[in-house]
N, CA, C and O of each residue as an XYZ file, in Angstrom:
616
protein
N     -21.866    -18.737     39.052
C     -22.823    -19.992     39.008
C     -21.602    -21.046     40.083
O     -22.085    -21.833     40.896
N     -20.212    -20.927     39.950
C     -19.391    -21.522     40.505
C     -19.394    -21.535     41.894
O     -19.206    -22.589     42.501
N     -19.601    -20.399     42.507
C     -19.824    -20.213     44.037
C     -20.965    -20.734     44.150
O     -20.865    -20.791     45.376
N     -22.224    -21.280     43.913
C     -23.460    -21.966     43.705
C     -23.065    -23.451     43.679
O     -23.652    -24.261     44.396
N     -22.082    -23.801     42.865
C     -21.812    -25.444     42.679
C     -20.646    -25.780     43.896
O     -20.482    -26.955     44.223
N     -19.809    -24.643     44.579
C     -18.915    -24.849     45.418
C     -19.933    -25.149     46.722
O     -19.881    -26.136     47.456
N     -21.004    -23.865     46.817
C     -21.694    -24.191     48.073
C     -22.441    -25.369     48.086
O     -22.685    -25.784     49.219
N     -22.851    -25.994     47.206
C     -23.555    -27.188     47.187
C     -23.034    -28.690     47.556
O     -23.460    -29.696     48.124
N     -21.901    -28.253     46.917
C     -20.673    -29.615     47.823
C     -20.053    -29.358     48.795
O     -19.338    -30.230     49.289
N     -20.126    -28.266     49.281
C     -19.120    -28.081     50.729
C     -20.124    -28.557     51.507
O     -19.843    -29.449     52.308
N     -21.762    -27.955     51.409
C     -22.709    -28.374     52.064
C     -22.983    -29.902     52.308
O     -23.202    -30.444     53.392
N     -22.916    -30.543     50.917
C     -22.818    -32.140     51.087
C     -21.491    -32.364     51.824
O     -21.943    -33.073     52.723
N     -20.536    -32.296     52.022
C     -19.184    -32.711     52.475
C     -19.701    -32.362     54.103
O     -19.374    -33.174     54.969
N     -20.502    -31.156     54.495
C     -21.055    -30.978     56.104
C     -22.344    -31.914     56.409
O     -22.835    -32.024     57.532
N     -22.800    -32.544     55.297
C     -23.776    -33.153     55.651
C     -25.133    -32.326     55.817
O     -26.155    -32.900     56.194
N     -25.115    -31.069     55.549
C     -26.093    -29.984     55.562
C     -27.084    -29.809     54.215
O     -27.070    -28.916     53.368
N     -27.970    -31.018     54.330
C     -29.015    -31.068     53.108
C     -30.047    -29.751     53.351
O     -30.837    -29.401     52.475
N     -29.956    -29.192     54.419
C     -31.072    -27.857     53.899
C     -30.191    -26.962     53.025
O     -30.703    -26.472     52.019
N     -28.866    -26.695     53.327
C     -28.054    -25.897     52.421
C     -27.979    -26.183     51.250
O     -27.970    -25.318     50.375
N     -27.903    -27.586     50.984
C     -27.987    -28.194     49.721
C     -29.196    -27.843     48.806
O     -28.965    -27.478     47.653
N     -30.502    -27.937     49.271
C     -31.424    -27.749     49.052
C     -31.568    -26.516     48.787
O     -32.205    -26.194     47.784
N     -31.245    -25.965     49.273
C     -31.274    -23.766     49.190
C     -30.621    -24.011     47.544
O     -31.250    -23.621     46.561
N     -29.757    -24.462     47.473
C     -29.285    -24.458     46.018
C     -30.116    -24.612     44.627
O     -29.922    -24.088     43.530
N     -30.934    -25.361     44.995
C     -31.912    -26.012     44.091
C     -33.124    -25.045     43.948
O     -33.657    -24.351     44.814
N     -33.371    -25.160     42.845
C     -35.098    -24.114     42.026
C     -35.857    -25.416     42.510
O     -35.644    -26.629     42.500
N     -37.008    -24.416     43.008
C     -38.291    -25.071     43.094
C     -38.533    -26.172     42.252
O     -38.965    -27.182     42.807
N     -38.294    -26.214     40.646
C     -38.781    -27.156     39.998
C     -37.262    -27.687     39.412
O     -37.001    -27.640     38.210
N     -36.566    -28.058     40.153
C     -35.382    -28.954     40.177
C     -35.953    -30.250     39.567
O     -37.021    -30.815     39.801
N     -34.627    -30.672     38.444
C     -35.090    -32.105     37.896
C     -33.508    -32.767     38.490
O     -32.486    -32.193     38.115
N     -33.418    -33.786     39.269
C     -32.043    -34.330     39.501
C     -32.236    -35.920     38.769
O     -33.240    -36.628     38.686
N     -30.953    -36.118     38.332
C     -31.091    -37.584     37.445
C     -29.430    -38.286     37.962
O     -28.314    -37.777     37.853
N     -29.848    -39.629     38.540
C     -28.467    -40.297     38.514
C     -28.752    -41.963     38.271
O     -29.918    -42.330     38.125
N     -27.944    -42.681     38.244
C     -28.178    -44.413     38.035
C     -29.222    -44.829     39.030
O     -30.382    -45.173     38.801
N     -28.510    -44.721     40.330
C     -29.500    -44.997     41.432
C     -30.457    -44.682     41.955
O     -30.891    -45.362     42.886
N     -31.137    -43.479     41.500
C     -32.493    -42.997     41.892
C     -33.433    -42.850     40.566
O     -34.633    -43.121     40.526
N     -32.631    -42.362     39.485
C     -33.408    -42.309     38.197
C     -33.616    -41.128     37.996
O     -32.581    -40.475     37.864
N     -34.898    -40.361     37.887
C     -35.458    -38.978     37.886
C     -36.049    -38.632     38.829
O     -37.015    -39.318     39.163
N     -35.743    -37.597     39.513
C     -36.523    -37.130     40.481
C     -36.654    -35.580     40.258
O     -35.809    -34.988     39.586
N     -37.932    -34.801     40.942
C     -38.498    -33.662     40.461
C     -38.389    -32.656     42.053
O     -38.376    -33.333     43.082
N     -38.345    -31.744     42.149
C     -38.650    -30.810     43.410
C     -38.443    -31.427     44.237
O     -37.377    -32.040     44.279
N     -39.533    -31.542     45.414
C     -39.122    -31.651     46.669
C     -38.587    -33.377     46.432
O     -37.628    -33.753     47.106
N     -38.998    -33.984     45.832
C     -38.428    -35.438     45.793
C     -37.007    -35.395     45.512
O     -36.444    -36.434     45.857
N     -36.349    -34.635     45.060
C     -35.150    -34.494     44.623
C     -34.120    -33.581     45.873
O     -32.896    -33.707     45.919
N     -34.840    -32.775     46.716
C     -34.323    -32.279     47.860
C     -34.375    -33.250     48.716
O     -33.393    -33.322     49.454
N     -35.568    -34.376     48.934
C     -35.614    -34.914     50.042
C     -34.646    -35.920     49.732
O     -34.125    -36.251     50.797
N     -34.173    -36.543     48.805
C     -33.127    -37.549     48.298
C     -31.717    -36.871     49.299
O     -30.979    -37.593     49.969
N     -31.593    -35.486     49.207
C     -30.239    -35.310     49.730
C     -30.495    -35.412     51.261
O     -29.698    -35.890     52.067
N     -31.946    -34.801     51.600
C     -31.984    -35.074     53.222
C     -31.901    -36.226     53.791
O     -31.474    -36.371     54.936
N     -32.450    -37.511     52.773
C     -32.366    -38.675     53.434
C     -31.137    -39.031     53.326
O     -30.546    -39.497     54.300
N     -30.532    -38.872     52.115
C     -28.588    -39.451     52.164
C     -27.929    -38.905     53.175
O     -27.112    -39.658     53.706
N     -28.080    -37.175     53.883
C     -27.250    -36.649     54.403
C     -27.464    -37.680     56.021
O     -26.684    -38.309     56.736
N     -28.740    -37.439     56.040
C     -29.507    -38.018     57.516
C     -29.000    -39.653     57.793
O     -28.801    -40.116     58.916
N     -28.849    -40.367     56.565
C     -28.264    -41.517     56.941
C     -26.840    -41.762     56.828
O     -26.297    -42.852     56.645
N     -26.257    -40.540     56.969
C     -24.519    -40.651     56.740
C     -23.904    -39.855     58.178
O     -22.706    -39.906     58.455
N     -24.750    -39.241     58.897
C     -24.345    -38.348     60.118
C     -24.193    -39.452     61.200
O     -25.011    -40.289     61.582
N     -22.363    -39.115     61.751
C     -21.866    -39.675     62.635
C     -21.027    -41.269     61.837
O     -20.449    -42.162     62.458
N     -21.186    -41.195     60.692
C     -20.602    -42.290     60.242
C     -19.377    -41.782     59.097
O     -19.498    -40.776     58.398
N     -18.217    -42.682     59.076
C     -17.019    -42.325     58.148
C     -17.553    -41.861     56.438
O     -17.084    -42.397     55.434
N     -18.434    -40.950     56.421
C     -18.377    -40.324     55.243
C     -17.752    -39.100     54.868
O     -17.629    -38.108     55.588
N     -17.291    -39.262     53.468
C     -15.999    -38.064     52.955
C     -16.555    -38.205     51.467
O     -16.820    -39.207     50.803
N     -16.658    -36.504     51.110
C     -17.272    -36.005     49.681
C     -16.199    -35.057     49.537
O     -15.895    -34.219     50.386
N     -15.643    -35.226     48.429
C     -14.673    -34.192     47.904
C     -15.263    -33.863     46.242
O     -16.031    -34.573     45.594
N     -14.718    -32.746     45.884
C     -15.287    -32.449     44.390
C     -13.962    -31.167     43.865
O     -13.325    -30.361     44.543
N     -13.958    -31.402     42.697
C     -13.089    -30.807     41.780
C     -13.567    -30.200     40.338
O     -14.625    -30.483     39.776
N     -12.807    -29.523     39.976
C     -12.976    -29.582     38.395
C     -14.194    -28.857     38.003
O     -14.801    -29.126     36.967
N     -14.604    -27.811     38.942
C     -15.690    -27.074     38.251
C     -15.572    -26.237     37.095
O     -14.608    -25.477     37.004
N     -16.375    -26.288     36.276
C     -16.024    -25.399     35.006
C     -17.574    -25.223     34.595
O     -18.417    -26.112     34.480
N     -17.720    -23.812     34.402
C     -19.047    -22.841     34.091
C     -18.706    -22.510     32.668
O     -17.615    -22.162     32.218
N     -19.823    -22.680     32.059
C     -19.947    -22.183     30.352
C     -21.503    -21.756     30.640
O     -22.485    -22.445     30.916
N     -21.340    -20.372     30.471
C     -22.964    -19.779     30.610
C     -23.943    -20.128     31.515
O     -23.726    -19.936     32.711
N     -25.194    -20.705     31.073
C     -26.319    -21.587     31.940
C     -25.835    -23.200     32.425
O     -26.683    -23.977     32.863
N     -24.390    -23.597     32.293
C     -24.084    -24.728     32.391
C     -22.921    -25.020     33.046
O     -21.897    -24.382     32.804
N     -22.962    -26.131     34.049
C     -21.446    -26.192     34.962
C     -21.228    -27.853     34.767
O     -21.991    -28.702     34.305
N     -20.108    -27.939     35.217
C     -19.483    -29.653     35.332
C     -18.805    -29.547     36.488
O     -18.220    -28.563     36.941
N     -18.944    -30.803     37.006
C     -17.730    -31.063     38.268
C     -17.477    -32.546     38.519
O     -18.110    -33.436     37.951
N     -16.801    -32.688     39.137
C     -16.233    -34.520     39.461
C     -16.335    -34.289     40.953
O     -16.003    -33.259     41.539
N     -16.720    -35.129     41.360
C     -16.991    -35.497     42.891
C     -16.613    -36.606     43.026
O     -16.403    -37.379     42.091
N     -16.459    -36.875     44.296
C     -16.088    -38.207     45.049
C     -16.699    -38.742     46.232
O     -16.439    -38.036     47.206
N     -17.354    -39.645     46.477
C     -17.790    -39.831     47.785
C     -17.077    -41.350     48.545
O     -16.843    -42.359     47.880
N     -16.825    -41.242     49.963
C     -16.304    -42.268     50.178
C     -17.110    -42.624     51.768
O     -17.007    -41.972     52.806
N     -17.810    -43.710     51.552
C     -18.569    -44.377     52.593
C     -18.519    -45.778     52.533
O     -18.057    -46.537     51.680
N     -19.299    -46.048     54.013
C     -19.882    -47.775     54.251
C     -21.409    -47.792     53.720
O     -22.386    -47.258     54.246
N     -21.335    -48.621     52.424
C     -23.075    -48.716     51.942
C     -23.549    -49.403     53.234
O     -22.739    -50.098     53.847
N     -24.818    -49.257     53.693
C     -25.373    -49.344     54.664
C     -26.103    -50.875     55.014
O     -26.343    -51.496     56.050
N     -26.326    -51.130     53.439
C     -26.777    -52.815     53.489
C     -26.002    -53.978     53.839
O     -26.224    -55.134     54.199
N     -24.783    -53.071     53.543
C     -23.861    -54.552     53.276
C     -22.418    -54.361     54.286
O     -21.554    -55.157     54.652
N     -22.658    -52.827     54.531
C     -21.339    -52.185     55.294
C     -20.146    -52.435     54.532
O     -19.223    -52.652     55.317
N     -19.785    -52.494     53.361
C     -18.867    -52.622     52.438
C     -18.138    -51.487     52.169
O     -18.963    -50.835     51.530
N     -17.127    -50.806     52.230
C     -16.583    -49.484     51.703
C     -16.815    -48.946     50.222
O     -16.404    -49.809     49.447
N     -17.257    -47.979     49.622
C     -17.548    -47.335     48.464
C     -16.742    -46.132     48.353
O     -16.598    -45.174     49.113
N     -16.146    -46.484     46.971
C     -15.400    -44.680     46.787
C     -16.054    -44.997     45.481
O     -15.714    -45.934     44.757
N     -17.070    -44.103     45.217
C     -17.944    -43.770     44.056
C     -16.995    -42.513     43.704
O     -16.504    -41.669     44.454
N     -16.894    -42.692     42.185
C     -16.459    -41.298     41.287
C     -17.750    -41.105     40.370
O     -18.334    -41.981     39.733
N     -18.111    -39.502     40.471
C     -18.981    -39.366     39.699
C     -18.830    -37.856     38.914
O     -18.084    -36.975     39.339
N     -19.472    -37.752     37.986
C     -19.331    -36.748     37.256
C     -20.589    -36.014     37.184
O     -21.637    -36.620     36.958
N     -20.560    -34.727     37.364
C     -22.122    -33.994     37.700
C     -21.932    -33.147     36.353
O     -20.886    -32.907     35.750
N     -23.380    -32.725     36.026
C     -23.749    -31.671     35.011
C     -24.606    -30.612     35.331
O     -25.642    -31.236     35.560
N     -24.854    -29.518     35.489
C     -25.819    -28.654     36.111
C     -26.319    -27.538     35.101
O     -25.619    -27.043     34.217
N     -27.551    -27.241     35.353
C     -28.137    -26.165     34.215
C     -28.746    -25.150     35.384
O     -28.900    -25.576     36.528
N     -28.996    -24.137     35.120
C     -29.306    -23.110     36.231
C     -30.335    -22.087     35.442
O     -30.238    -21.623     34.306
N     -31.424    -21.887     36.516
C     -32.349    -20.874     36.295
C     -32.580    -19.910     37.593
O     -32.328    -20.305     38.731
N     -33.049    -18.703     37.328
C     -33.059    -17.759     38.105
C     -31.803    -18.085     39.513
O     -32.198    -18.245     40.668
N     -30.802    -18.120     39.258
C     -29.490    -18.092     40.098
C     -29.754    -19.254     41.014
O     -29.269    -19.146     42.140
N     -30.415    -20.318     40.748
C     -30.553    -21.799     41.212
C     -30.144    -22.924     40.595
O     -29.459    -22.556     39.640
N     -30.189    -23.876     40.624
C     -29.814    -24.979     39.895
C     -31.246    -25.336     39.619
O     -32.095    -25.208     40.501
N     -31.456    -25.659     38.749
C     -32.626    -26.429     37.521
C     -32.601    -27.895     37.361
O     -33.453    -28.710     37.713
N     -31.501    -28.082     36.781
C     -31.062    -29.332     36.531
C     -29.676    -30.060     36.828
O     -28.606    -29.651     36.378
N     -29.795    -31.012     37.512
C     -28.462    -31.796     37.756
C     -28.526    -33.171     37.460
O     -29.388    -33.934     37.896
N     -27.619    -33.465     36.729
C     -27.367    -34.961     36.855
C     -26.045    -35.861     37.070
O     -24.999    -35.446     36.570
N     -26.043    -36.476     37.435
C     -24.957    -37.044     37.927
C     -24.843    -38.696     37.581
O     -25.581    -39.645     37.844
N     -23.667    -38.585     36.925
C     -23.114    -39.950     35.768
C     -22.010    -40.720     36.507
O     -20.950    -40.130     36.713
N     -22.197    -42.238     37.007
C     -21.337    -42.829     37.408
C     -21.322    -44.308     36.937
O     -22.446    -44.794     36.810
N     -20.133    -45.229     36.615
C     -20.209    -46.594     36.802
C     -21.245    -47.518     37.611
O     -20.826    -48.200     38.546
N     -22.405    -47.532     37.298
C     -23.200    -48.163     38.415
C     -22.686    -49.974     38.857
O     -23.078    -50.646     39.811
N     -21.784    -50.321     37.853
C     -21.169    -51.757     37.389
C     -20.142    -51.253     38.487
O     -20.460    -51.754     39.566
N     -19.363    -50.688     38.564
C     -18.452    -50.318     39.692
C     -18.961    -50.107     40.993
O     -18.521    -50.663     41.999
N     -19.810    -49.370     40.965
C     -20.415    -49.127     42.384
C     -21.075    -50.016     42.827
O     -21.147    -49.999     44.056
N     -21.647    -50.876     42.290
C     -22.356    -52.500     42.554
C     -21.518    -53.218     43.156
O     -21.751    -53.703     44.264
N     -20.289    -53.409     42.429
C     -19.445    -54.296     42.894
C     -18.511    -54.088     43.818
O     -17.755    -54.981     44.203
N     -18.492    -52.987     44.212
C     -17.996    -52.578     45.841
C     -18.918    -52.597     46.494
O     -18.725    -53.212     47.542
N     -20.389    -51.990     46.320
C     -21.426    -52.123     47.478
C     -21.958    -53.551     47.790
O     -22.553    -53.630     48.864
N     -21.874    -54.534     47.165
C     -22.282    -55.882     46.865
C     -21.306    -57.084     46.979
O     -21.490    -58.200     47.466
N     -20.230    -56.542     46.398
C     -19.173    -57.423     46.304
C     -19.520    -58.402     45.051
O     -20.178    -57.912     44.133
N     -19.071    -59.897     44.960
C     -19.075    -60.576     44.224
C     -20.489    -60.626     43.401
O     -20.563    -60.578     42.173
N     -21.717    -60.740     44.394
C     -23.159    -60.406     43.370
C     -23.158    -59.140     42.276
O     -23.428    -59.025     41.081
N     -22.679    -58.207     43.403
C     -22.655    -56.881     42.233
C     -21.806    -56.892     41.246
O     -22.060    -56.338     40.176
N     -20.548    -57.605     41.515
C     -19.864    -57.767     40.037
C     -20.402    -58.535     38.686
O     -20.206    -58.423     37.476
N     -21.414    -59.621     39.800
C     -22.110    -60.293     38.394
C     -23.403    -59.758     37.850
O     -23.882    -60.180     36.798
N     -23.956    -58.828     38.576
C     -25.165    -58.542     37.790
C     -25.491    -56.709     38.117
O     -26.608    -56.199     38.038
N     -24.356    -56.056     38.442
C     -24.120    -54.799     38.475
C     -24.625    -53.871     37.281
O     -25.390    -52.909     37.344
N     -23.934    -54.472     36.087
C     -23.821    -54.101     35.177
C     -25.318    -53.844     34.253
O     -25.438    -53.051     33.319
N     -26.407    -54.771     34.820
C     -27.889    -55.460     33.826
C     -28.365    -54.048     33.916
O     -27.905    -53.048     34.466
N     -29.441    -54.284     33.195
C     -30.845    -53.285     33.541
C     -31.649    -53.958     34.413
O     -32.625    -53.338     34.836
N     -31.442    -55.298     34.856
C     -32.478    -55.695     35.421
C     -32.172    -54.967     37.193
O     -33.006    -54.612     38.026
N     -30.635    -54.958     37.265
C     -29.873    -54.470     38.481
C     -30.378    -53.237     38.832
O     -30.872    -52.976     39.929
N     -30.254    -52.473     37.900
C     -30.617    -50.956     37.582
C     -31.968    -50.898     38.404
O     -32.213    -50.600     39.573
N     -32.865    -51.360     37.177
C     -34.255    -51.351     37.691
C     -34.572    -51.449     39.030
O     -35.363    -50.607     39.454
N     -34.022    -52.512     40.017
C     -34.360    -53.149     40.727
C     -33.823    -51.974     41.928
O     -34.573    -51.562     42.813
N     -32.591    -51.597     41.788
C     -31.977    -50.331     42.747
C     -33.085    -49.158     42.716
O     -33.713    -48.495     43.542
N     -33.004    -49.241     41.603
C     -34.356    -47.742     41.569
C     -35.596    -48.040     42.339
O     -36.115    -47.328     43.198
N     -35.916    -48.982     41.985
C     -37.220    -49.540     42.818
C     -37.115    -49.296     44.189
O     -37.869    -48.683     44.945
N     -35.995    -49.910     44.399
C     -35.902    -49.798     46.305
C     -35.167    -48.403     46.402
O     -35.081    -48.233     47.618
N     -34.721    -47.559     45.920
C     -34.310    -46.529     46.311
C     -35.791    -45.394     46.462
O     -36.020    -44.657     47.421
N     -36.439    -45.515     45.500
C     -37.848    -45.010     45.520
C     -38.258    -45.172     46.870
O     -38.314    -44.273     47.709
N     -38.596    -46.598     47.060
C     -39.405    -47.065     48.426
C     -38.689    -46.246     49.568
O     -39.355    -45.637     50.405
N     -37.487    -46.251     49.574
C     -36.720    -45.552     50.689
C     -37.070    -44.192     50.947
O     -37.308    -43.604     52.002
N     -37.048    -43.785     49.653
C     -37.430    -42.300     49.819
C     -38.949    -41.758     50.320
O     -39.118    -40.854     51.138
N     -40.005    -42.515     49.644
C     -40.707    -42.706     49.926
C     -41.485    -42.534     51.613
O     -42.313    -41.752     52.080
N     -40.745    -43.659     52.138
C     -40.447    -44.070     53.747
C     -40.405    -42.906     54.174
O     -41.235    -42.359     54.901
N     -38.911    -42.235     53.510
C     -38.597    -41.349     54.482
C     -39.406    -39.931     54.450
O     -39.318    -39.057     55.311
N     -40.352    -39.880     53.073
C     -40.930    -38.443     53.140
C     -42.358    -38.919     53.755
O     -43.164    -37.994     53.847
N     -42.666    -39.761     54.046
C     -43.841    -40.187     54.705
C     -43.514    -40.348     56.389
O     -44.510    -40.340     57.112
N     -42.372    -40.474     56.949
C     -41.987    -40.026     58.362
C     -41.304    -38.601     58.413
O     -40.799    -38.146     59.439
N     -41.335    -38.059     57.411
C     -40.584    -36.432     58.068
C     -41.771    -35.280     56.826
O     -41.680    -34.053     56.849
């Protein structure tokens, strides 16, 4: 399982969305503060969309502290990039939890401080409202719209 998690993040660092998707079970459930809960192909397409949007840009992913316990794993990872909407530099620190089935990732939950992320991505406005449920709901609506547009085109 450690090799699978390492492969997943190595693929992400290389912006290889197909290799990332190949680490996921067909019934994957993904969750994070920005996208909420995504199932199956939607979760895979989220990574495809994110990787495509970062190609040729100053994007860095690092990972560490992979810990495995039976069919559960955890890892820490960081992403450094310029947020597309504002061009502000973001350094997001994420904790990931994984569950496995049939040798693949069946559940993936990323947690991070959304208020801290919003403060970096949106500046003063993010600092003001980034910790609110209103902001989280609006962000998830926007990310779902972007994902739907991406899926329609591809």
